[in-house]
ROFI-302676 format. One line per 5 residues: their letters; for each residue x, y, z of C-alpha. Coordinates in steps of 0.02 Angstrom, whole numbers, plus 50000, padded with zeros to 5 digits. Layout:
<pts>
A) X Y Z ~ ...
</pts>
This chain:
<pts>
MHHSL) 44916 51942 50194 ~ 44933 51847 50031 ~ 45061 51713 50003 ~ 45195 51753 49875 ~ 45155 51588 49793
DLTSV) 45008 51469 49806 ~ 44990 51307 49708 ~ 44829 51208 49724 ~ 44811 51035 49644 ~ 44931 51076 49502
SYTYP) 44953 50938 49372 ~ 45048 50934 49209 ~ 45048 50804 49071 ~ 45179 50801 48933 ~ 45118 50798 48752
DGRQA) 45164 50613 48744 ~ 45039 50577 48883 ~ 45163 50552 49025 ~ 45106 50642 49182 ~ 45246 50744 49261
LHSVS) 45151 50826 49405 ~ 45010 50748 49505 ~ 44900 50868 49603 ~ 45042 50966 49684 ~ 44994 51092 49819
LYLAP) 45117 51204 49909 ~ 45139 51385 49964 ~ 45277 51509 49999 ~ 45258 51653 50121 ~ 45335 51821 50075
GERVA) 45523 51817 50101 ~ 45526 51629 50132 ~ 45660 51518 50055 ~ 45597 51344 50016 ~ 45696 51199 49941
LIGPN) 45616 51086 49812 ~ 45711 50922 49825 ~ 45695 50748 49753 ~ 45775 50629 49628 ~ 45805 50665 49443
GAGKS) 45642 50656 49348 ~ 45538 50700 49501 ~ 45458 50849 49412 ~ 45555 50990 49496 ~ 45603 51083 49336
TLLLT) 45429 51056 49264 ~ 45352 51132 49420 ~ 45460 51288 49407 ~ 45408 51311 49224 ~ 45224 51314 49273
LNGTL) 45250 51460 49393 ~ 45260 51593 49257 ~ 45146 51505 49134 ~ 45286 51437 49023 ~ 45197 51268 49034
AFDGE) 45008 51256 49032 ~ 44944 51162 49185 ~ 44787 51098 49268 ~ 44743 51165 49440 ~ 44774 51339 49510
IKVCG) 44931 51442 49538 ~ 44928 51614 49617 ~ 45079 51730 49613 ~ 45066 51875 49737 ~ 44879 51841 49742
LAVNR) 44858 51845 49551 ~ 44801 51690 49458 ~ 44926 51626 49329 ~ 44823 51638 49170 ~ 44839 51713 48997
ENLPV) 44768 51881 49051 ~ 44891 51902 49195 ~ 45047 51831 49112 ~ 45142 51996 49088 ~ 45124 52041 49272
VRAAV) 45158 51863 49331 ~ 45316 51849 49225 ~ 45382 52012 49298 ~ 45349 51945 49474 ~ 45430 51774 49450
GLLFE) 45615 51775 49406 ~ 45654 51606 49331 ~ 45835 51546 49329 ~ 45864 51398 49212 ~ 45974 51251 49261
DPDDQ) 46099 51285 49121 ~ 46144 51470 49104 ~ 46186 51440 48920 ~ 45998 51415 48894 ~ 45970 51589 48964
LFSPT) 46115 51691 48896 ~ 46107 51741 48713 ~ 46161 51924 48698 ~ 46332 51981 48633 ~ 46382 52071 48793
VWEEV) 46345 52056 48979 ~ 46265 52230 48980 ~ 46146 52186 48838 ~ 46105 52022 48923 ~ 46050 52105 49084
AFGPL) 45965 52248 48991 ~ 45864 52133 48878 ~ 45709 52121 48988 ~ 45695 52309 49024 ~ 45729 52351 48841
HMGWP) 45593 52228 48789 ~ 45474 52312 48912 ~ 45513 52484 48839 ~ 45587 52560 48996 ~ 45672 52732 48979
RADIS) 45856 52713 48933 ~ 45919 52807 49087 ~ 45818 52694 49202 ~ 45887 52540 49113 ~ 46068 52593 49136
SKVGE) 46048 52621 49323 ~ 45949 52459 49348 ~ 46077 52357 49251 ~ 46215 52433 49357 ~ 46121 52390 49517
ALAAV) 46087 52211 49460 ~ 46268 52178 49412 ~ 46328 52255 49576 ~ 46208 52142 49672 ~ 46289 51986 49597
GMSGH) 46468 52049 49607 ~ 46488 52073 49419 ~ 46515 52261 49406 ~ 46648 52303 49277 ~ 46606 52153 49167
EKRVP) 46477 52244 49059 ~ 46574 52228 48896 ~ 46623 52046 48914 ~ 46549 51910 48803 ~ 46435 51798 48909
HDLSQ) 46497 51636 48831 ~ 46677 51680 48877 ~ 46632 51686 49062 ~ 46663 51546 49188 ~ 46514 51440 49238
GEKKR) 46500 51534 49404 ~ 46506 51703 49316 ~ 46373 51645 49192 ~ 46259 51597 49336 ~ 46285 51769 49413
VAIAS) 46244 51859 49251 ~ 46090 51750 49228 ~ 46034 51798 49405 ~ 46068 51982 49367 ~ 45961 51969 49209
VLVMD) 45820 51907 49322 ~ 45850 52031 49465 ~ 45845 52183 49348 ~ 45656 52157 49330 ~ 45631 52173 49520
PEILA) 45544 52005 49540 ~ 45460 51965 49706 ~ 45497 51779 49684 ~ 45654 51690 49624 ~ 45624 51516 49552
LDDPT) 45797 51439 49541 ~ 45831 51276 49449 ~ 45991 51195 49515 ~ 46080 51361 49545 ~ 46244 51282 49604
GGLDP) 46249 51141 49475 ~ 46411 51128 49377 ~ 46504 51247 49491 ~ 46671 51215 49576 ~ 46670 51220 49768
RARRE) 46725 51402 49779 ~ 46596 51465 49653 ~ 46463 51359 49737 ~ 46503 51435 49907 ~ 46506 51612 49836
LGELL) 46338 51588 49750 ~ 46264 51518 49910 ~ 46323 51672 50005 ~ 46253 51784 49868 ~ 46081 51702 49879
TEMPQ) 46084 51716 50069 ~ 46095 51906 50053 ~ 45948 51922 49934 ~ 45778 51974 50006 ~ 45666 51889 49877
TMLIA) 45551 51743 49911 ~ 45640 51590 49838 ~ 45590 51418 49777 ~ 45751 51323 49743 ~ 45754 51157 49651
THDMR) 45920 51077 49693 ~ 46021 50920 49732 ~ 46146 51024 49831 ~ 46100 50973 50008 ~ 46227 51092 50085
LVRDL) 46137 51235 49998 ~ 45971 51167 50063 ~ 46042 51160 50240 ~ 46121 51333 50235 ~ 45992 51433 50137
TTRSV) 45817 51364 50166 ~ 45701 51357 50315 ~ 45576 51236 50239 ~ 45588 51096 50111 ~ 45466 51007 49996
VLNGG) 45511 50831 49937 ~ 45447 50791 49763 ~ 45453 50614 49692 ~ 45360 50547 49541 ~ 45277 50716 49520
RVVAE) 45198 50708 49693 ~ 45235 50798 49856 ~ 45289 50656 49970 ~ 45347 50760 50118 ~ 45366 50939 50174
GLTAE) 45421 51024 50333 ~ 45560 51119 50417 ~ 45725 51089 50327 ~ 45816 51046 50489 ~ 45688 50909 50529
LLRDR) 45684 50835 50354 ~ 45874 50827 50346 ~ 45874 50722 50505 ~ 45761 50592 50424 ~ 45893 50483 50340
ELLET) 45764 50353 50286 ~ 45654 50484 50201 ~ 45805 50557 50110 ~ 45871 50389 50051 ~ 45699 50333 49992
NGLEQ) 45692 50489 49884 ~ 45867 50480 49811 ~ 45940 50611 49928 ~ 46087 50615 50049 ~ 46115 50707 50211
PEGWA) 46241 50847 50189 ~ 46417 50810 50253 ~ 46439 50838 50438 ~ 46254 50827 50473 ~ 46216 50743 50639
D) 46057 50643 50665
</pts>
């Protein structure tokens, strides 16, 4: 059985010569939810952008057994649903329906198929009935939901989520956490939201300075107060050692 995601010795250097990732290796099994945690500037967002070939990298990444390279990019990008940290970076269409339909339209899917898939994706994120709304008039939580729907409509096997609960009020954060819990996809979630890490993920990878400094079962890593503090992280409220 192949892993959904396999990274082997992945490195990335910015055009200015600064190295953002240093020989990162990790894997995700099908259906697994893994947290990518660490301080700001650790390389989490950069790592997510390598998964679908947005950033060129050194090393090897396999998505559903396929190497991430120029030849495989169309298939890889359909398999990896990437959610940006700020939904305003992702939402650019005049209506919610057009936003969610953009990927399928771009791929030339039949119109009838697109309508049913858009309906399913919006229903999955609790945004049915909002098709005609203007994305930029939505609340931050609603924008995140529409951005997720625009990813889900392509039937990705993997969701790569960059700070999915960032900027949300407590209720929207809780609702989004519950929404993600119900989704069957393999997930790699870069986040500072340690409650989300605790509630949603079984395994966590700690990234600092572009290197994997620890990985293991989420419950065990969250007990290691010293490890968390060293890497700019806090135990979630109510967590007992």
